[in-house]
N, C-alpha and C positions, 0 to 999 in steps of 0.2 A: 087098589080098588079098580074095578072095571069101569069103562066108560058107560054112562047111563045109570050108574049106581047112585041112588039118591042119598046114600049114607057115606059121603066122602069123609075121609079121615081129617084129623087136624095135625098141624105141625106146631110143636111147643118149643120155644127157646127160653132158656133160663140163663141169664148172664150173672155170674158171680164175680164181683170186683175183688181183686186180690192185690196184695202189696208186691209180691214177687212171683211171677208166673212159673219160673223154673222150680222154685220151692213148692208151689202149689201142685205142680205135676208130680213131683216127688211124693208129696202128701197123698195124692190119689193112689199112687202105687203102694204106699205103705198101708193104705186102707183097702187093699185089693179084695180081701175076703168080704168085707162089708159090701163093696160095690158089686161083686160077683153074686152074692146072695140076693141083693136088692134087684139086680137085673133078672135073675132067675124068677123072682116072685112077680115081676112086672109082666113076664111073658104070658101069664094066665090072666092078667088084669087089663089087657087091652093094648099093650104097647106093640107097635109094629117094628120100630127101629129106635136105636139109642146110640148116641156118640158124644164124645167131648171134643171140643176144638178150643184153641187158645188164641187170644188176641192181645193187644197191648193193654196190660193191667186187668185182664179178665180171662176167666175160663167160662166157656159157654157149653151148655148141654143143648143138643138138638135132638128132639124126640119126635116120632110120629106115633100118634095114638088113634085108636078107632073112634073115640069120642072125647070131647073136652071134659065131660063129666067123669069118665074113667080116669083121666089124668088128675083132675082135681081131687077125686076121692083118694087116689093113691098118694098124692103129695100130702094131703091133709092128714092121712093116717100114718105118716112116716116122719115124725119130728126128728128122728136121728139123722136124717139127711142134712138138716141145718146144722146140727151139732158137728157132724163130720166135716162139712164144708167150712165151718168156723175154725175147726182145728187145723185146717191146711192154709190158713192165712186170709180168709175172706174178710175184707175190711169195710163192708157195707152191706146193705140189704140187697138180696138178689132181685133182678127185674125179670118177671115172667110175662111172656107174650104168647098168646094163642092165636094161630092163624088158621082160617078155614081153607081147606084144599078146594081148588076149583078145577073144572074140566076145561082147559084152554087148548088152543091150537099148539101142536108140538109137545103136548104133555105126554110123558111116559113114566 
């Protein structure tokens, strides 16, 4: 988004608690077709960027969306995401946080 744009994007983090991070990463790869198809469908739904990162006992999705509403609509309409995440060893409810982007000094 350009500076001065009143429609700043949002950053969404989804933390999925998992029992074994290495096995969860393997599970992501074994479900690659699902994730590739889902990523392709989000490109027209408002996603700007998408990535997975791993921490101790968790996989985290970091997305940037044009609006929080577009993310919420996409996530609500795709219950299979939860099913697939459950199949890779998710051992608790995900934590979803939506952050508003701000125009601050040094931002690029």
